C-alpha positions in Angstrom: -92.5 -35.5 -65.1 -93.6 -35.1 -61.5 -97.1 -36.3 -60.6 -97.6 -33.5 -58.1 -96.6 -29.9 -57.6 -96.2 -30.4 -53.9 -95.5 -33.4 -51.7 -96.5 -32.4 -48.2 -95.0 -34.6 -45.5 -97.2 -34.4 -42.4 -100.9 -33.9 -42.0 -100.8 -31.7 -39.0 -101.7 -28.0 -38.9 -98.7 -26.8 -40.9 -99.2 -29.4 -43.7 -103.0 -29.0 -43.7 -102.9 -25.2 -44.0 -100.3 -25.3 -46.8 -102.1 -28.1 -48.7 -105.4 -26.2 -48.5 -104.0 -22.9 -49.8 -101.8 -24.6 -52.4 -104.8 -26.6 -53.7 -106.9 -23.4 -53.8 -104.1 -21.8 -55.8 -104.4 -24.5 -58.4 -101.5 -26.7 -57.3 -101.8 -30.5 -57.3 -100.9 -31.7 -53.8 -100.3 -35.0 -52.1 -100.3 -35.1 -48.3 -98.7 -38.1 -46.6 -98.5 -39.0 -42.9 -96.8 -41.9 -41.2 -99.7 -42.1 -38.7 -103.1 -43.6 -39.6 -104.9 -40.3 -39.1 -104.7 -36.7 -40.0 -104.4 -33.7 -37.6 -101.0 -34.6 -36.1 -100.8 -34.0 -32.3 -104.1 -32.2 -32.2 -106.0 -35.3 -33.3 -109.2 -35.9 -31.4 -110.9 -39.3 -31.2 -114.6 -39.7 -30.2 -115.1 -42.1 -27.3 -118.6 -42.4 -25.9 -119.5 -39.1 -27.4 -116.4 -37.4 -25.9 -113.8 -35.8 -28.1 -110.6 -37.2 -26.6 -107.4 -35.2 -27.2 -105.1 -38.2 -27.9 -101.8 -36.4 -27.7 -102.5 -34.1 -24.7 -104.7 -31.1 -24.1 -104.9 -28.6 -26.9 -106.7 -25.3 -26.2 -106.8 -22.9 -29.0 -105.9 -19.4 -28.0 -104.5 -16.4 -30.0 -104.4 -12.7 -30.3 -103.8 -12.9 -34.0 -107.1 -11.9 -35.6 -106.2 -13.3 -39.1 -105.4 -16.7 -37.5 -108.6 -16.7 -35.5 -110.7 -15.8 -38.6 -108.9 -18.5 -40.6 -109.6 -21.4 -38.3 -113.2 -20.3 -37.9 -113.6 -21.0 -41.7 -113.2 -24.7 -40.8 -114.8 -25.0 -37.4 -117.2 -23.3 -35.0 -115.4 -22.7 -31.7 -117.1 -22.8 -28.3 -116.3 -20.4 -25.5 -114.2 -22.7 -23.4 -111.8 -20.8 -21.1 -108.8 -22.6 -19.7 -108.8 -22.4 -15.9 -106.7 -25.3 -14.6 -106.0 -26.0 -11.0 -102.9 -27.5 -9.3 -102.7 -30.1 -6.5 -99.9 -30.0 -4.0 -99.9 -32.2 -0.9 -103.6 -32.2 -0.6 -104.0 -28.5 -1.3 -105.7 -26.9 -4.4 -104.3 -23.8 -6.1 -105.5 -21.8 -9.0 -103.3 -21.5 -12.1 -101.8 -19.3 -13.4 -100.5 -17.5 -10.4 -103.1 -14.9 -9.5 -104.7 -13.4 -6.4 -106.7 -16.5 -5.7 -103.4 -18.4 -5.7 -101.6 -15.9 -3.4 -104.5 -15.7 -1.0 -104.4 -19.5 -0.6 -100.7 -19.6 -0.1 -100.6 -16.6 2.3 -104.1 -16.1 3.9 -103.1 -12.7 5.1 -102.6 -11.5 1.5 -105.8 -10.3 0.0 -104.9 -7.2 -2.1 -102.6 -6.8 -5.1 -100.4 -4.4 -3.1 -99.9 -7.0 -0.4 -99.2 -9.8 -2.9 -96.6 -7.7 -4.7 -94.9 -6.8 -1.4 -94.9 -10.5 -0.3 -93.4 -11.7 -3.5 -90.8 -8.9 -3.5 -89.9 -9.8 0.1 -89.4 -13.4 -0.8 -87.3 -12.6 -3.9 -85.1 -10.3 -1.8 -84.6 -13.0 0.8 -83.0 -15.3 -1.8 -80.3 -12.7 -2.6 -79.8 -14.0 -6.1 -77.8 -11.8 -8.6 -77.4 -13.4 -12.0 -79.3 -16.7 -12.0 -77.1 -19.6 -13.0 -79.8 -22.3 -13.4 -83.6 -22.7 -13.5 -84.1 -22.9 -9.8 -82.3 -19.6 -9.2 -84.2 -18.0 -12.1 -87.5 -19.1 -10.7 -86.6 -18.0 -7.2 -85.6 -14.6 -8.5 -89.0 -14.2 -10.2 -91.5 -15.5 -7.7 -89.7 -16.4 -4.4 -89.5 -19.5 -2.3 -93.1 -20.4 -1.5 -94.5 -20.3 -5.1 -91.4 -22.0 -6.4 -91.6 -24.9 -3.9 -95.4 -25.5 -4.3 -96.1 -24.7 -7.9 -92.9 -24.7 -10.0 -90.2 -27.1 -8.7 -91.9 -30.6 -8.7 -93.8 -30.0 -12.0 -90.8 -28.7 -13.8 -88.5 -31.5 -12.6 -91.0 -34.1 -13.8 -91.5 -32.3 -17.1 -87.8 -32.2 -17.9 -86.5 -35.2 -16.1 -83.8 -33.2 -14.2 -83.4 -31.3 -11.0 -84.1 -27.6 -11.4 -80.5 -26.9 -10.5 -79.4 -28.9 -13.5 -81.7 -27.0 -16.0 -80.6 -23.8 -17.8 -82.1 -20.6 -16.5 -83.3 -19.8 -20.1 -86.1 -22.4 -19.9 -88.1 -20.0 -17.7 -87.8 -16.5 -19.1 -90.7 -15.3 -17.0 -93.3 -16.6 -14.6 -96.3 -14.4 -15.0 -98.0 -13.2 -11.8 -101.4 -11.7 -12.2 -102.6 -9.5 -9.5 -106.3 -10.0 -10.2 -108.8 -12.6 -9.1 -109.0 -14.0 -12.6 -108.4 -17.7 -13.3 -108.2 -17.5 -17.1 -104.9 -19.1 -17.9 -104.4 -17.2 -21.2 -104.3 -13.5 -21.9 -105.2 -13.9 -25.6 -108.2 -12.1 -27.1 -109.6 -15.3 -28.6 -109.9 -18.7 -27.0 -112.0 -21.9 -27.5 -112.2 -25.5 -28.7 -113.6 -26.5 -32.1 -117.1 -28.0 -31.7 -116.8 -31.6 -32.8 -113.1 -31.8 -32.2 -109.9 -30.8 -34.0 -109.9 -33.8 -36.4 -113.0 -32.6 -38.1 -111.4 -29.1 -38.5 -108.3 -30.5 -40.2 -110.4 -32.8 -42.3 -112.2 -29.8 -43.7 -108.9 -28.1 -44.4 -107.9 -31.2 -46.4 -111.1 -31.5 -48.4 -110.3 -32.0 -52.1 -106.7 -32.9 -51.3 -105.2 -36.3 -51.9 -104.1 -37.8 -48.5 -102.3 -41.1 -47.9 -102.0 -42.3 -44.4 -99.6 -44.9 -42.9 -96.9 -43.8 -45.4 -93.2 -43.3 -44.7 -91.6 -40.5 -46.6 -88.3 -42.4 -47.2 -90.1 -45.4 -48.6 -92.3 -43.3 -50.8 -89.5 -41.3 -52.5 -87.3 -44.4 -52.7 -89.9 -45.9 -55.0 -91.0 -42.7 -56.7 -88.1 -40.2 -56.5 -89.7 -37.8 -58.9 -93.2 -37.9 -57.4 -93.3 -34.1 -56.8 -91.7 -30.9 -58.0 -91.3 -29.6 -54.5 -91.6 -31.1 -51.0 -92.8 -29.4 -47.8 -91.2 -31.6 -45.2 -92.8 -31.3 -41.7 -91.0 -34.3 -40.2 -87.9 -34.2 -38.0 -85.0 -32.5 -39.8 -82.4 -34.9 -38.4 -84.3 -37.9 -39.6 -84.4 -36.5 -43.1 -80.6 -36.7 -43.1 -80.6 -40.1 -41.4 -79.1 -38.5 -38.2 -75.7 -38.3 -39.9 -74.7 -35.3 -37.7 -76.3 -36.7 -34.6 -79.7 -36.8 -33.0 -81.5 -33.7 -31.8 -82.9 -34.3 -28.3 -86.6 -34.0 -27.3 -88.7 -34.6 -24.3 -91.5 -37.1 -24.9 -94.8 -37.9 -23.2 -96.7 -41.0 -22.3 -100.5 -41.1 -21.9 -102.8 -43.5 -19.9 -106.5 -43.1 -20.6 -109.5 -44.5 -18.8 -113.2 -44.6 -19.6 -114.9 -44.1 -16.2 -118.5 -44.9 -15.5 -119.1 -41.5 -13.7 -120.4 -38.2 -14.9 -117.6 -36.0 -13.5 -114.3 -37.0 -12.2 -112.5 -33.8 -11.3 -114.7 -30.9 -12.1 -112.3 -29.2 -14.5 -110.5 -30.0 -17.8 -106.9 -29.9 -16.5 -105.5 -30.6 -13.0 -101.7 -30.3 -12.6 -100.0 -32.5 -10.0 -97.1 -30.4 -8.6 -95.5 -32.9 -6.2 -92.4 -34.5 -7.5 -93.5 -37.8 -6.0 -96.6 -38.1 -8.1 -95.4 -39.6 -11.4 -97.8 -37.8 -13.7 -97.8 -34.1 -14.4 -101.5 -33.7 -15.0 -104.8 -35.4 -15.5 -107.0 -34.3 -18.4 -110.8 -34.8 -18.2 -111.7 -34.3 -21.9 -115.5 -33.8 -21.6 -114.9 -30.5 -19.8 -113.5 -29.0 -23.0 -117.0 -29.1 -24.3 -118.8 -28.5 -21.0 -119.6 -32.2 -20.4 -122.2 -32.2 -23.2 -122.5 -34.4 -26.2 -123.2 -33.4 -29.8 -127.0 -33.3 -29.0 -126.3 -30.8 -26.2 -127.2 -33.3 -23.4 -125.0 -34.2 -20.5 -122.8 -37.3 -21.1 -123.1 -40.1 -18.5 -119.5 -41.3 -18.7 -116.1 -39.6 -18.8 -112.6 -40.1 -20.1 -109.5 -39.1 -18.1 -105.9 -39.2 -19.3 -102.9 -39.2 -17.1 -99.9 -37.5 -18.7 -96.4 -38.7 -17.9 -93.3 -36.9 -19.1 -90.7 -39.3 -20.6 -87.2 -39.4 -21.8 -87.1 -39.5 -25.6 -85.2 -42.0 -27.8 -85.4 -42.5 -31.6 -88.7 -44.1 -32.4 -90.6 -42.3 -29.6 -92.9 -39.4 -30.3 -91.0 -36.1 -30.0 -93.0 -33.3 -28.2 -90.7 -30.7 -26.6 -87.4 -29.7 -28.2 -84.5 -29.4 -25.8 -83.3 -26.1 -27.1 -80.1 -25.9 -25.1 -76.8 -24.7 -26.5 -75.7 -28.2 -27.6 -78.9 -29.0 -29.5 -79.2 -25.5 -31.0 -75.7 -25.8 -32.4 -76.5 -29.2 -33.9 -79.8 -27.9 -35.3 -77.8 -25.0 -36.9 -75.7 -27.6 -38.8 -78.8 -29.3 -40.0 -80.3 -26.0 -41.0 -77.2 -25.3 -43.1 -77.7 -28.6 -45.0 -81.4 -27.8 -45.4 -80.6 -24.5 -47.0 -78.9 -26.3 -49.8 -81.9 -28.5 -50.6 -83.3 -26.9 -53.8 -86.7 -28.5 -53.8 -87.3 -29.4 -50.2 -88.6 -26.9 -47.7 -88.5 -27.8 -44.0 -91.4 -26.5 -42.0 -93.4 -27.0 -38.8 -92.4 -27.9 -35.3 -90.3 -31.0 -36.3 -88.8 -29.5 -39.4 -87.7 -26.4 -37.5 -86.9 -28.0 -34.2 -89.1 -25.4 -32.5 -92.0 -25.5 -30.1 -95.1 -23.8 -31.5 -98.4 -23.0 -30.0 -101.2 -23.8 -32.5 -101.7 -20.2 -33.5 -98.0 -19.6 -34.1 -97.8 -22.8 -36.2 -100.6 -21.5 -38.4 -99.0 -18.1 -38.6 -95.7 -19.7 -39.7 -97.7 -21.7 -42.3 -99.1 -18.4 -43.5 -95.5 -17.2 -44.0 -94.7 -20.4 -45.9 -97.8 -19.9 -48.2 -96.6 -16.3 -48.9 -93.1 -17.4 -49.7 -94.1 -20.4 -51.9 -97.3 -19.2 -53.5 -97.2 -15.4 -53.2 -100.5 -15.5 -51.3 -101.1 -13.2 -48.3 -103.3 -14.6 -45.6 
């Protein structure tokens, strides 16, 4: 007789949403995670009163009203707006590409009409028909100047390859906004949970049994009948002991520093677009909450994190799936195996070999809740 209705492997967003809803529906759940904390990659750790995003910057944004209403049940969100900047050879540019960016690159361009004409002129000068790689795709979308300053170096660092060696499909579009608006996202709702993401996920998991530092394979080897069903949010190829091969990812490496200064860079995120600078961006975490502590007072110190893209190998943390033709074909084979698992459901970013924004991860968890529990969220 199983001890639990559901074993949920992974205490990130997908697992937490499902565990919360299954428990509410009267199911007995056990959540496990190989890490020593909940919240997966959105985990935040308090350092000197600052909620540090340990696995990279996470800004919640969505146009899905049901998702926004849901997360607000577990946290109060502030009104943070993501307005990053980019450094390139001593120059500062606004991101995403907008009229402030264009006027800085081309001082004679000050109106949307002039910007459209300049970009169209540069695209035409490239004479590209059907793009055969990422470089040609980007040039056919924004032209040479924007590509060289704001796309090329950052992208090559991110993927560890020359833009000419990357598939065009990676960049389906490069949005240009012809307004003087530095808000990175177009979504209706945006913000950071007051007190950090960890507290939000902990509230989702209230009343749910959680075991941390637990490996799935070790647990089920000792207790094969521990649960009637399993929601598996780990890597799908690892579940099958990589017997068909390893799905490829890009990884990240982080270097954090506590600095005895009130403000290091004046903004939460600065991209470094030169190929020669080894990190892709520096995150200054206190700006996600306007430099203020829980008491609303300015914090005297700051924490910065340099983010380095890295090649992935088994044992490293997987961040971005390499969804090229080879990996998609391999994933399809694993998905065929997964479809034959009667009592195991593969979910989340790792289980589905798919990159999710946070809101889309929650929306996918809603779909899982409907399929498994018949509950509409």
